[in-house]
C-alpha positions, 0 to 999 in steps of 0.5 A: 500500500505504501509503495502504491501511495508513493507511486501515485504521488510521484505520478503526481509530481510529474503531472504537475511539472515535478518538484518545481511546481510544487515548491514554486507554489509555496513562494512564487504564484505562476501566473502563465507565459513564464511569469511568476509573482510573489505577492508581498504582504499589506503591512505598514513598515511601523506596524508589521514590517518583516522585509516581505511587503512588495511584489517580487516577479521573475520572467523566464525566457528561452536564454535566461531569467529576469527578476524584478525586485528582490524583497526587503532583506537576504532572507527574502532574496534567498527564498526567491533564489530557491524558488526560481532554481525549482522552476528552472535551471536557466541562468539568472541574467538580470535583477531589476530593481524598479526604485530604492525603497528598501523593501525592494532592493535588499534581497540583491545580495542573494543574487551575487553569485549568479554574477547577473546585470543589476539593473536600475534607474540612472539615479539609483546608484546615488539614491542607494547609497545616500540612504544606505546608513538610514535603511541599515538602521531601519533593518536592524530596528525591524528585521533584527536578525533577519537584517543580517547580510542585507547589504547595498548592491548598487546597479551595473546597468543603468537606464536613463530614458529606456533600455531592452533586456534580451531573454531570448524568445522575449525582451524587457523594455525598461522605461525610466521616469523623472519624479514620481513615486520616488525619483528613481522609478522605472517600469518594465514591459514584457513583449511576449505577454504584454505584462507591465510591472510597474513598481510602485508607480502603481498600488492595488488595494493598498493606499498609494505612496508619494515620496517624490512628487504627486503631479509627476506620479499622476503624469507617469500613470497617464503616460502609463495608460496609453501603453499596450498593456494586457495585464499589470503587476503593481508594486504592492497588491494583486496582478490584474487584467482589468489594469485600466480600473487599477490606474483609474482608482489610484488617480482618483485618489491622487487627484483628490489628495492634490486638490483637497491639499491645494484648497486647504493650503489656499484657505490657510489650514495647517498641514496638521489639520489637513492630515486629518481631512485630505482625501477623506473621500477615499478612505473607505477604498484602500488598506492602511489609509490613515497612516499612508494618507497622513505621510502623503500629506507630510510630503506633499503639502510643503511642495505645494506651498511653493506652486 
């Protein structure tokens, strides 16, 4: 009986693609056509951050693999690398960081031994170095022992305007933006599936974050709406084929926030008071709204005072 059960399990593994699919299901979700996604948890950095809150993507081509973001610690990066090795034995050619935020970059060190090209915005290396000390302190504070080994790995290949990465049967087109979510944002389009990996230019379910310039972020999203997209993988939230709705949802929040903050500035209402009221009409539509929205007001209010 035991032998029969073992045989049935073996046949099941073969039918599912062997160990690869069983293992990848634990960390990477197969969303089809050689694209795998690990969806981060909706946790705020001050209320439960553990290094695994952003979306991580893997694109497998005929010549090799591209990784898009690597998570917030070496531990997460190693989990990602192990999952990739169970999906494919092809070499890891590129590790792409969509922007500078720590939840997206600190898994990079797990891939050093693969000797890929590390790819990022032309301003990313400088931003990484400027923030390295502060990010190291944050990692120790929030991650404890899991922060060990989470070193900054800067780009070896930079994106000034656009760049194409060849994976064999598919190419990835990378587009750089000036100042939007941050001043280091890039988006990645897969030629084979018309899947766009937006990084944190787009949030789904979770309240969008503005560190850079809200007007620049609105402009970036307006540009993205013109792309020939079939599917979007956001920086946070669920991948979707209903990408136009997702973009409009974020634009609704951003435009409401922008209008409310401008109106309060004009009325002489303080930033502190504005934190309690701006974009209130959007509150029930987003997770982690109270804390993220207050931070956004804190960022954009001083900028808009100088309009």
